[in-house]
N, C-alpha and C positions, 0 to 999 in steps of 0.2 A: 505493500499501500503505501510505503514513504515513497520507491519511485513514481507511481501516478499522481503524488501529490507533488512532487517537485516537477513532473511535467505541466501537471497544472499551473503551478504559479508561472514557468517559461512560458507559458502559452497566454497567462494573462499577463505577465510582464511585456510581450511581443505584441498583444492586444490594445494595452496603454502608449508603447512608445507609439504604435502607430496611429492610434488616436490624436494622440501630441501632435505628430507631424501633421497631421489633417487639418489639425485645430490653428497650425501655423501657417500652415498654406490660405487658410481663409484670412489671414490677415493680409495676403496679399492679393486676395481676389478685389474686385473693382465692379458696383453693380449701381445701377443709374436710373433713379426715378424723377420722373416729371411731373410737372401740372400744366395746365394753361394751354397746350397742344406746344408744348416745349419752351413756353416762355420762362419757366420756370425749375432748372434742373437741378438736384440735390446729387453726387456721389459721396457710398458708403463700400466700406470694407465690408467682407464675410463673416465677420463679429461685431455687426452691428453699430458700428462706428461712423460718425455721418464727418467727411472729408474735407467737400467742396459744396457749396452752394452758387450757383451759378444763376443769374436775375436778367434776364433781357430787359435793357432800358425801356424798351415801349410799356412793360410793365406795371413802371413806376407811374402812380399817378396821384399828384398831392392829395387827390380832389377824392381819392377811392383808398384808401391806405388799409382798409379790414378789405377787401380784393387782395391785395397782395400779400398779408399776414396768410390767408386759406391756402393762395397758391401756394405758399414757403411750406405750409404745415401740410397741405396735400404731395405735393413733392419729396417731404420728409419722411408723408407716412410709409411711402408708395418704395420708397429706398429702403427703408427698415425691412417691409415685408418683403422684397426679394433677396435682401438679404438673409434673412431667418430661414426664406424657402433653399436660400441656396449653403448655408448650413446644413439643413435638414437635409441636402439630396447629398452633401460630402459624409455628413456623417451618420447617415441613416443606417447604415450598415454595423455602426458600433452600438448606435443608440436604440433599434431596435425593441421594443416591449420593455422599456426603462422611461422613467420621469423624470427627465433633467431640464431643471428652471432656465427657461429664455431657449430652449429647444423643443418645448410639446407643445 
């Protein structure tokens, strides 16, 4: 039984190493969310970090700041949704059947 336990531990360590590598790779992945037909774009990485916000100058209307706020919020939400989907796709094999906060 001791040999089986050691084999299981090696497999668990290998799986842990592979999952860590996949998580590190997600930090390098980029997704883009947008709103207003591309007037507002948000770039996020695969770990749900917002990296960039690009606003088309035509979207800036001093008379309607609320619209711009809504567009930014929608673009951020879209980028984060895409980032979560990417993470689920990349880590799905590792997390299948597990409840992991932020990935479920």
